[in-house]
N, C-alpha and C positions, 0 to 999 in steps of 0.2 A: 504493500500499499504506500502512494506517496499523496502527496497535496499538491494539486493543479488551479493555478489562478487565472482565472479569466471575466471578461466582462457579461454582467447578465443582459439577456438580448431585448429586456422591458424596462427597467432603472437604470441601466450603464455602469453602477457601481461594480468594482472589484468586489469578486467574491471568490472564496475557494472551496474545491471538495475533495476529497480521498479518492483514490484509483485504484480498482483491483487488478492490477499486472498479470495476476492468475490466470485473466482470464483474457484470451486473446481479441475478442470482440463484444460489444455489450452496445444495447441501447435501451434508455429507461428512463424512464420523467423523476426529476427532485424537483422540490421548490426552491425558490430564490431564499437565501437566509435574510434577504435587508426588505423585497417588497414582498413577499411569497407567492407569486405566480409561478406558476411551473414552467419547466424548463426542461425540452428534449435534451437529453443528454446524448453523443455517442462517441465511442472510445475505440482504438484498435492498437493493440499492442503487436509488436513483434519481437522475440528475445525478451521479453519484460520491458522494453521500450516501447513510449510512447512514438508511434507514426502519424497518428490521426484524431481530431478532438475536433467536437462540434457541440453547439448551445444553440439551442435554436429554441423560438417562441411557438407556442402550441397555439394554432388557429382556433378561435372562439366565435 
């Protein structure tokens, strides 16, 4: 697990999340710790190194 910093797609605040490098590819939803809006997170790891990260707003 390691901490990754990025901007919330709603409030633009810098937030951080703990990412699990033991899973090669994940897609899940987690709420922003600042504005509480749902963020769709996509991660892709190769050899436990983050090669792709995307944080997207969810169309409502």
